[in-house]
TORTIZA-837011 format. One record per residue (C-alpha): residue number from 1; residue in one letter; y, x, z. Coordinates in Angstrom, 1 decimal. Layout:
<nodes>
[node NUM,"a",[Y,X,Z]] ...
</nodes>
This chain:
<nodes>
[node 1,"x",[-6.4,27.7,-7.0]] [node 2,"x",[-6.3,26.9,-10.7]] [node 3,"x",[-7.2,23.3,-11.4]] [node 4,"x",[-6.5,23.5,-15.2]] [node 5,"x",[-8.8,24.1,-18.1]] [node 6,"x",[-7.3,25.9,-21.0]] [node 7,"x",[-10.3,25.7,-23.3]] [node 8,"x",[-9.3,22.4,-25.1]] [node 9,"x",[-5.8,23.5,-26.0]] [node 10,"x",[-5.7,27.3,-26.6]] [node 11,"x",[-2.2,28.6,-26.4]] [node 12,"x",[-0.5,31.9,-25.8]] [node 13,"x",[1.2,32.6,-22.5]] [node 14,"x",[4.6,32.5,-24.3]] [node 15,"x",[3.9,29.2,-25.9]] [node 16,"x",[2.9,27.7,-22.5]] [node 17,"x",[6.0,29.0,-20.8]] [node 18,"x",[8.2,27.6,-23.6]] [node 19,"x",[6.5,24.2,-23.4]] [node 20,"x",[7.1,24.1,-19.6]] [node 21,"x",[10.8,24.6,-20.3]] [node 22,"x",[10.8,21.9,-22.9]] [node 23,"x",[9.0,19.5,-20.4]] [node 24,"x",[11.6,20.3,-17.7]] [node 25,"x",[14.6,19.7,-20.0]] [node 26,"x",[13.1,16.5,-21.5]] [node 27,"x",[12.3,14.9,-18.1]] [node 28,"x",[15.6,16.1,-16.6]] [node 29,"x",[17.3,14.0,-19.3]] [node 30,"x",[15.1,11.1,-18.5]] [node 31,"x",[15.7,11.5,-14.8]] [node 32,"x",[19.5,11.3,-15.3]] [node 33,"x",[19.4,8.2,-17.6]] [node 34,"x",[16.3,6.1,-16.7]] [node 35,"x",[17.7,3.1,-14.8]] [node 36,"x",[15.9,-0.2,-14.2]] [node 37,"x",[12.6,0.6,-12.4]] [node 38,"x",[9.1,1.7,-13.4]] [node 39,"x",[8.6,-0.8,-16.3]] [node 40,"x",[11.9,0.3,-17.8]] [node 41,"x",[11.0,3.9,-17.3]] [node 42,"x",[7.8,3.5,-19.2]] [node 43,"x",[9.8,2.1,-22.1]] [node 44,"x",[12.1,5.1,-22.0]] [node 45,"x",[9.1,7.4,-21.9]] [node 46,"x",[7.6,5.8,-25.0]] [node 47,"x",[10.8,5.9,-27.0]] [node 48,"x",[11.4,9.6,-26.1]] [node 49,"x",[7.9,11.1,-26.0]] [node 50,"x",[5.8,8.9,-28.3]] [node 51,"x",[8.2,7.7,-30.9]] [node 52,"x",[10.7,10.5,-31.1]] [node 53,"x",[8.9,13.7,-29.9]] [node 54,"x",[5.3,12.6,-30.8]] [node 55,"x",[3.6,14.2,-27.9]] [node 56,"x",[0.8,11.6,-28.2]] [node 57,"x",[0.2,8.4,-30.1]] [node 58,"x",[0.5,4.8,-28.9]] [node 59,"x",[-3.2,4.1,-28.1]] [node 60,"x",[-3.4,7.2,-25.9]] [node 61,"x",[-0.1,6.4,-24.2]] [node 62,"x",[-1.3,2.8,-23.5]] [node 63,"x",[-4.5,4.2,-22.1]] [node 64,"x",[-2.6,6.6,-19.8]] [node 65,"x",[-0.3,3.8,-18.6]] [node 66,"x",[-3.4,1.7,-17.8]] [node 67,"x",[-4.8,4.5,-15.7]] [node 68,"x",[-1.6,4.9,-13.7]] [node 69,"x",[-1.2,1.2,-13.1]] [node 70,"x",[-4.8,1.1,-11.9]] [node 71,"x",[-4.3,3.8,-9.3]] [node 72,"x",[-2.0,3.6,-6.2]] [node 73,"x",[1.3,5.5,-6.5]] [node 74,"x",[4.5,5.5,-8.6]] [node 75,"x",[3.2,4.6,-12.1]] [node 76,"x",[6.1,6.0,-14.1]] [node 77,"x",[6.1,9.3,-12.2]] [node 78,"x",[2.3,9.5,-12.6]] [node 79,"x",[2.7,9.0,-16.4]] [node 80,"x",[5.4,11.6,-16.5]] [node 81,"x",[3.3,14.1,-14.5]] [node 82,"x",[0.3,13.5,-16.8]] [node 83,"x",[2.5,14.0,-20.0]] [node 84,"x",[3.8,17.2,-18.6]] [node 85,"x",[0.2,18.5,-18.1]] [node 86,"x",[-0.6,17.4,-21.7]] [node 87,"x",[2.4,19.0,-23.3]] [node 88,"x",[2.4,22.3,-21.4]] [node 89,"x",[-1.4,22.6,-21.2]] [node 90,"x",[-1.6,22.8,-17.5]] [node 91,"x",[-0.6,21.8,-14.0]] [node 92,"x",[2.7,23.7,-14.1]] [node 93,"x",[3.9,21.4,-16.9]] [node 94,"x",[3.1,18.3,-14.7]] [node 95,"x",[5.0,19.8,-11.8]] [node 96,"x",[8.0,20.6,-14.0]] [node 97,"x",[8.0,17.0,-15.3]] [node 98,"x",[7.8,15.5,-11.8]] [node 99,"x",[10.5,17.8,-10.3]] [node 100,"x",[12.9,17.2,-13.2]] [node 101,"x",[12.4,13.4,-13.2]] [node 102,"x",[12.7,13.1,-9.5]] [node 103,"x",[15.4,15.6,-8.4]] [node 104,"x",[18.6,13.8,-9.7]] [node 105,"x",[18.0,10.6,-7.7]] [node 106,"x",[16.7,12.4,-4.7]] [node 107,"x",[19.8,14.5,-4.5]] [node 108,"x",[22.1,11.5,-4.8]] [node 109,"x",[20.2,9.6,-2.0]] [node 110,"x",[20.2,12.8,0.2]] [node 111,"x",[24.0,13.0,-0.3]] [node 112,"x",[24.3,9.4,0.6]] [node 113,"x",[22.2,9.9,3.8]] [node 114,"x",[24.3,12.9,4.8]] [node 115,"x",[27.6,10.9,4.4]] [node 116,"x",[26.3,7.7,6.1]] [node 117,"x",[27.1,8.9,9.6]] [node 118,"x",[30.7,9.4,8.8]] [node 119,"x",[30.9,6.1,6.8]] [node 120,"x",[32.3,3.8,9.5]] [node 121,"x",[34.8,0.9,9.9]] [node 122,"x",[34.9,-2.6,8.5]] [node 123,"x",[34.9,-1.5,4.8]] [node 124,"x",[31.9,0.7,5.4]] [node 125,"x",[30.1,-2.0,7.3]] [node 126,"x",[30.8,-4.5,4.5]] [node 127,"x",[29.5,-2.0,1.9]] [node 128,"x",[26.3,-1.4,3.8]] [node 129,"x",[25.8,-5.1,4.3]] [node 130,"x",[26.2,-5.6,0.6]] [node 131,"x",[23.5,-3.1,0.0]] [node 132,"x",[21.1,-5.0,2.3]] [node 133,"x",[21.8,-8.1,0.2]] [node 134,"x",[20.9,-6.1,-2.9]] [node 135,"x",[17.5,-5.5,-1.3]] [node 136,"x",[17.0,-9.3,-0.8]] [node 137,"x",[17.7,-9.9,-4.5]] [node 138,"x",[15.6,-7.0,-5.8]] [node 139,"x",[12.6,-7.7,-3.7]] [node 140,"x",[12.7,-11.4,-4.6]] [node 141,"x",[12.9,-10.5,-8.3]] [node 142,"x",[9.9,-8.1,-7.9]] [node 143,"x",[7.9,-10.9,-6.3]] [node 144,"x",[8.9,-13.3,-9.0]] [node 145,"x",[7.8,-11.0,-11.8]] [node 146,"x",[4.7,-9.7,-10.1]] [node 147,"x",[3.4,-13.2,-9.1]] [node 148,"x",[3.5,-14.3,-12.7]] [node 149,"x",[1.4,-11.5,-13.9]] [node 150,"x",[-0.8,-10.6,-10.9]] [node 151,"x",[-1.4,-14.1,-9.5]] [node 152,"x",[-1.7,-16.3,-12.7]] [node 153,"x",[-4.5,-18.5,-11.3]] [node 154,"x",[-5.4,-20.4,-8.2]] [node 155,"x",[-8.0,-17.8,-7.1]] [node 156,"x",[-5.5,-14.9,-7.1]] [node 157,"x",[-2.7,-17.0,-5.6]] [node 158,"x",[-5.2,-17.8,-2.8]] [node 159,"x",[-5.8,-14.1,-2.2]] [node 160,"x",[-2.0,-13.6,-2.0]] [node 161,"x",[-1.7,-16.3,0.6]] [node 162,"x",[-4.5,-14.9,2.6]] [node 163,"x",[-2.8,-11.5,2.5]] [node 164,"x",[0.4,-13.0,3.9]] [node 165,"x",[-1.7,-14.5,6.7]] [node 166,"x",[-3.3,-11.1,7.5]] [node 167,"x",[0.1,-9.3,7.5]] [node 168,"x",[1.7,-12.0,9.7]] [node 169,"x",[-1.1,-12.0,12.3]] [node 170,"x",[-1.7,-8.2,12.3]] [node 171,"x",[1.7,-6.5,12.1]] [node 172,"x",[2.2,-3.0,11.1]] [node 173,"x",[0.3,-0.7,8.8]] [node 174,"x",[-3.1,-2.0,10.1]] [node 175,"x",[-2.4,-5.4,8.7]] [node 176,"x",[-1.3,-4.1,5.3]] [node 177,"x",[-4.4,-1.9,5.0]] [node 178,"x",[-6.6,-4.8,6.0]] [node 179,"x",[-4.9,-7.1,3.5]] [node 180,"x",[-5.4,-4.6,0.6]] [node 181,"x",[-9.1,-4.0,1.6]] [node 182,"x",[-9.8,-7.8,1.9]] [node 183,"x",[-8.1,-8.3,-1.5]] [node 184,"x",[-10.4,-5.8,-3.1]] [node 185,"x",[-13.5,-7.4,-1.6]] [node 186,"x",[-12.3,-10.9,-2.6]] [node 187,"x",[-11.6,-9.6,-6.1]] [node 188,"x",[-15.2,-8.2,-6.4]] [node 189,"x",[-16.5,-11.7,-5.4]] [node 190,"x",[-14.1,-14.1,-7.0]] [node 191,"x",[-12.3,-12.3,-9.9]] [node 192,"x",[-15.0,-11.1,-12.2]] [node 193,"x",[-14.2,-11.9,-15.8]] [node 194,"x",[-13.9,-10.4,-19.2]] [node 195,"x",[-13.6,-6.6,-19.4]] [node 196,"x",[-10.2,-5.4,-20.5]] [node 197,"x",[-10.3,-4.0,-24.1]] [node 198,"x",[-10.6,-0.2,-24.6]] [node 199,"x",[-7.3,0.9,-25.9]] [node 200,"x",[-7.7,4.6,-26.5]] [node 201,"x",[-9.1,7.9,-25.2]] [node 202,"x",[-7.6,10.4,-22.8]] [node 203,"x",[-8.1,14.1,-23.7]] [node 204,"x",[-6.2,16.0,-21.1]] [node 205,"x",[-6.7,19.7,-20.2]] [node 206,"x",[-8.4,18.8,-16.8]] [node 207,"x",[-12.0,19.7,-16.2]] [node 208,"x",[-14.3,17.4,-14.1]] [node 209,"x",[-14.5,20.3,-11.5]] [node 210,"x",[-10.7,20.3,-11.3]] [node 211,"x",[-10.7,16.5,-10.9]] [node 212,"x",[-13.2,16.6,-8.1]] [node 213,"x",[-11.1,19.3,-6.3]] [node 214,"x",[-8.0,17.1,-6.6]] [node 215,"x",[-9.8,14.1,-5.2]] [node 216,"x",[-11.3,16.0,-2.4]] [node 217,"x",[-7.8,17.4,-1.5]] [node 218,"x",[-6.5,13.8,-1.6]] [node 219,"x",[-9.1,12.6,0.9]] [node 220,"x",[-8.6,15.6,3.2]] [node 221,"x",[-4.9,15.1,3.4]] [node 222,"x",[-5.5,11.4,4.2]] [node 223,"x",[-8.1,11.9,6.9]] [node 224,"x",[-7.2,15.2,8.7]] [node 225,"x",[-3.4,15.1,9.4]] [node 226,"x",[-3.5,12.1,11.8]] [node 227,"x",[-5.9,13.8,14.2]] [node 228,"x",[-4.1,17.2,14.0]] [node 229,"x",[-0.7,15.5,14.6]] [node 230,"x",[-2.1,13.6,17.6]] [node 231,"x",[-3.6,16.7,19.1]] [node 232,"x",[-0.6,18.9,18.6]] [node 233,"x",[2.3,16.4,18.9]] [node 234,"x",[3.8,17.8,15.8]] [node 235,"x",[6.6,15.5,14.5]] [node 236,"x",[6.6,17.3,11.1]] [node 237,"x",[2.9,16.6,10.6]] [node 238,"x",[3.4,13.0,11.8]] [node 239,"x",[6.2,12.5,9.3]] [node 240,"x",[4.1,13.9,6.5]] [node 241,"x",[1.2,11.6,7.5]] [node 242,"x",[3.4,8.5,7.6]] [node 243,"x",[4.7,9.0,4.1]] [node 244,"x",[1.4,10.3,2.6]] [node 245,"x",[-0.4,7.2,4.0]] [node 246,"x",[2.3,4.9,2.5]] [node 247,"x",[2.0,6.6,-0.9]] [node 248,"x",[-1.8,6.1,-0.8]] [node 249,"x",[-1.4,2.3,-0.4]] [node 250,"x",[1.2,1.5,-3.0]] [node 251,"x",[-0.5,-0.7,-5.6]] [node 252,"x",[1.4,-2.9,-8.0]] [node 253,"x",[4.8,-1.3,-8.3]] [node 254,"x",[7.3,0.8,-6.4]] [node 255,"x",[8.8,-2.0,-4.5]] [node 256,"x",[5.6,-2.3,-2.5]] [node 257,"x",[6.5,0.9,-0.7]] [node 258,"x",[9.2,-1.1,1.2]] [node 259,"x",[6.9,-2.9,3.7]] [node 260,"x",[4.6,0.1,3.9]] [node 261,"x",[7.4,2.5,4.9]] [node 262,"x",[9.0,-0.1,7.1]] [node 263,"x",[5.9,-0.3,9.2]] [node 264,"x",[5.6,3.5,9.3]] [node 265,"x",[9.2,4.5,10.2]] [node 266,"x",[11.0,1.5,11.6]] [node 267,"x",[8.3,0.2,13.9]] [node 268,"x",[8.0,3.6,15.8]] [node 269,"x",[11.9,3.7,16.1]] [node 270,"x",[12.5,6.7,13.8]] [node 271,"x",[15.2,4.7,12.0]] [node 272,"x",[16.7,1.2,12.5]] [node 273,"x",[16.3,-1.7,10.1]] [node 274,"x",[19.9,-1.7,9.1]] [node 275,"x",[20.0,1.9,7.9]] [node 276,"x",[16.6,1.4,6.3]] [node 277,"x",[17.7,-1.5,4.2]] [node 278,"x",[21.0,0.1,3.3]] [node 279,"x",[19.2,3.1,1.9]] [node 280,"x",[16.8,0.9,0.0]] [node 281,"x",[19.8,-1.0,-1.5]] [node 282,"x",[21.4,2.3,-2.5]] [node 283,"x",[18.2,3.4,-4.2]] [node 284,"x",[18.6,0.5,-6.7]] [node 285,"x",[21.8,2.1,-8.0]] [node 286,"x",[20.4,5.5,-9.0]] [node 287,"x",[18.3,6.5,-12.0]] [node 288,"x",[14.7,7.8,-11.6]] [node 289,"x",[11.8,6.6,-9.4]] [node 290,"x",[12.3,4.3,-6.5]] [node 291,"x",[10.1,6.6,-4.4]] [node 292,"x",[13.0,9.0,-4.0]] [node 293,"x",[14.1,6.6,-1.3]] [node 294,"x",[11.9,8.9,0.8]] [node 295,"x",[14.6,11.6,0.6]] [node 296,"x",[17.1,9.3,2.2]] [node 297,"x",[14.7,8.3,5.0]] [node 298,"x",[13.6,11.8,5.8]] [node 299,"x",[17.2,13.0,6.0]] [node 300,"x",[18.5,10.2,8.4]] [node 301,"x",[15.6,9.9,10.8]] [node 302,"x",[16.3,10.4,14.5]] [node 303,"x",[13.6,12.8,15.6]] [node 304,"x",[13.6,16.2,13.9]] [node 305,"x",[12.7,17.4,11.4]] [node 306,"x",[15.4,15.6,9.5]] [node 307,"x",[18.2,16.7,7.1]] [node 308,"x",[17.0,18.9,4.3]] [node 309,"x",[13.6,19.6,5.9]] [node 310,"x",[12.9,16.0,6.6]] [node 311,"x",[13.9,14.9,3.1]] [node 312,"x",[11.6,17.5,1.5]] [node 313,"x",[8.6,16.6,3.7]] [node 314,"x",[9.1,12.9,3.1]] [node 315,"x",[9.7,13.2,-0.6]] [node 316,"x",[6.7,15.4,-1.3]] [node 317,"x",[4.3,13.5,1.0]] [node 318,"x",[5.1,10.1,-0.6]] [node 319,"x",[4.6,11.3,-4.2]] [node 320,"x",[1.6,13.7,-3.5]] [node 321,"x",[-1.3,11.2,-3.2]] [node 322,"x",[-0.4,9.5,-6.5]] [node 323,"x",[-0.3,12.8,-8.3]] [node 324,"x",[-3.6,14.0,-6.8]] [node 325,"x",[-5.3,10.8,-7.7]] [node 326,"x",[-4.1,10.7,-11.3]] [node 327,"x",[-5.0,14.4,-11.8]] [node 328,"x",[-8.4,13.7,-10.3]] [node 329,"x",[-9.1,10.7,-12.4]] [node 330,"x",[-8.0,12.0,-15.8]] [node 331,"x",[-11.5,13.4,-16.6]] [node 332,"x",[-13.3,10.3,-15.5]] [node 333,"x",[-11.1,7.4,-16.5]] [node 334,"x",[-12.7,6.6,-19.9]] [node 335,"x",[-16.1,6.0,-18.2]] [node 336,"x",[-14.8,4.1,-15.1]] [node 337,"x",[-12.4,1.7,-16.7]] [node 338,"x",[-15.1,-0.2,-18.6]] [node 339,"x",[-16.9,-1.2,-15.4]] [node 340,"x",[-16.4,-4.9,-14.5]] [node 341,"x",[-16.6,-4.3,-10.8]] [node 342,"x",[-13.6,-1.8,-10.8]] [node 343,"x",[-11.5,-4.2,-12.8]] [node 344,"x",[-12.4,-7.2,-10.5]] [node 345,"x",[-11.5,-5.2,-7.4]] [node 346,"x",[-8.1,-4.3,-8.9]] [node 347,"x",[-7.4,-7.9,-9.7]] [node 348,"x",[-7.9,-8.8,-6.0]] [node 349,"x",[-6.0,-5.8,-4.8]] [node 350,"x",[-3.0,-6.6,-7.0]] [node 351,"x",[-3.0,-10.2,-5.8]] [node 352,"x",[-3.0,-9.0,-2.1]] [node 353,"x",[0.0,-6.8,-2.9]] [node 354,"x",[2.0,-9.8,-4.0]] [node 355,"x",[1.3,-11.4,-0.6]] [node 356,"x",[2.3,-8.2,1.3]] [node 357,"x",[5.6,-8.0,-0.6]] [node 358,"x",[6.2,-11.7,0.0]] [node 359,"x",[5.8,-11.2,3.7]] [node 360,"x",[8.2,-8.3,3.6]] [node 361,"x",[10.8,-10.4,1.8]] [node 362,"x",[11.1,-12.5,5.0]] [node 363,"x",[10.8,-9.7,7.5]] [node 364,"x",[12.5,-7.3,7.5]] [node 365,"x",[14.5,-7.9,4.3]] [node 366,"x",[15.7,-11.5,4.8]] [node 367,"x",[16.0,-11.5,8.6]] [node 368,"x",[18.1,-8.4,8.6]] [node 369,"x",[20.4,-9.2,5.7]] [node 370,"x",[21.0,-13.0,5.4]] [node 371,"x",[23.0,-13.8,8.4]] [node 372,"x",[25.3,-16.6,7.1]] [node 373,"x",[25.5,-19.2,4.2]] [node 374,"x",[27.8,-16.7,2.4]] [node 375,"x",[25.1,-14.1,2.6]] [node 376,"x",[22.6,-16.5,1.2]] [node 377,"x",[24.9,-17.4,-1.7]] [node 378,"x",[25.5,-13.7,-2.5]] [node 379,"x",[21.8,-12.8,-2.4]] [node 380,"x",[21.0,-15.8,-4.6]] [node 381,"x",[23.7,-14.7,-7.1]] [node 382,"x",[22.1,-11.2,-7.2]] [node 383,"x",[18.7,-12.7,-7.8]] [node 384,"x",[20.0,-14.8,-10.7]] [node 385,"x",[21.9,-11.9,-12.2]] [node 386,"x",[18.6,-9.9,-12.3]] [node 387,"x",[16.3,-12.7,-13.4]] [node 388,"x",[18.4,-15.0,-15.6]] [node 389,"x",[21.1,-12.7,-17.0]] [node 390,"x",[18.9,-9.6,-17.0]] [node 391,"x",[21.6,-7.4,-15.5]] [node 392,"x",[20.6,-3.8,-14.7]] [node 393,"x",[20.0,-3.3,-11.0]] [node 394,"x",[22.9,-0.8,-10.7]] [node 395,"x",[25.3,-3.6,-11.8]] [node 396,"x",[24.0,-5.9,-9.1]] [node 397,"x",[24.5,-3.1,-6.6]] [node 398,"x",[28.1,-2.7,-7.6]] [node 399,"x",[28.7,-6.5,-7.5]] [node 400,"x",[27.1,-7.2,-4.1]] [node 401,"x",[28.4,-4.1,-2.5]] [node 402,"x",[31.9,-5.0,-3.6]] [node 403,"x",[31.4,-8.6,-2.4]] [node 404,"x",[30.4,-7.2,1.0]] [node 405,"x",[33.5,-5.1,1.2]] [node 406,"x",[35.7,-8.1,0.3]] [node 407,"x",[34.0,-10.2,2.9]] [node 408,"x",[34.8,-7.7,5.6]] [node 409,"x",[38.5,-7.6,4.8]] 
</nodes>
């Protein structure tokens, strides 16, 4: 099924194929060098694609970033996917951009997962414990930064506190979905304000018909697999559904995927908390999107499919809803973003996300990693390195993993 419209940007087949290759090479370079999380990624993208290559101008880039931050999913990967569509005049370019940007970190985390079982002994245990302390520092930094921008007033801080209460009293994915839904409702009621300024126009080669098809596919993959997995007992379909559902609910940044995935894969016993947090800590040391953590989880899970098959299913399922949503919204964003109700709902949703991440900082992150005063000191040191000294996350990974090894000797 072809979702693309080639009327707006007429191009020969040879030109389109050449541009797909250009997109792949450009995003492979970015995937190998983009450290620092989604905000840093967006800076790398602007420097490479707006300033240097001039694929689009600053107002259009700002408008695209606004769309991807409005929708659930990995914002930097959604921006890259959209820019691939723009440059290569079609969906193939978007897929090339996503694959090239994602595959380096996914392969590194898959290799780490495959070697984790053989990684035993006091030194290995110290290293893995250090990675869990990295998770404490990184999640604390994410909450610190997000709270300043997403809960800047008493109203939104109150929504965040209410979200914490909901998650605490209703554990698992139900509590998180309920917190996000209540945040949106509270935003509609309490967070109406000035409409954000119109920064530019999006003119991507996606027709309204193609957008509707993508949105319908998004909804079908969200609603149908749970019933089919329950009826058939298929673990592969249950795995797809768990990661797809998590990807659907990630508002406000990649770190929000931590509590969502924890509820989906640790609670049913597919993986234990220790291995989960060790992989999350390792994900901070690699370039590219944090969502490639899914490749690690899919590979190390207890029930098959795991290994290569599990990694591929988990990785695709976690990214897919965000890609379908951004593709589906490209033709309609200019009209929708000026509506005060949509902006108010997102203010409430983002505030609720801060609360969900705050609850996750305590359980499972803190309770699984901070077991002694020494652990507290190391986690605090990592937090200060990130927030005060502005160290790149991979340096903090090296420091705390090394400290964990030294502590074990």
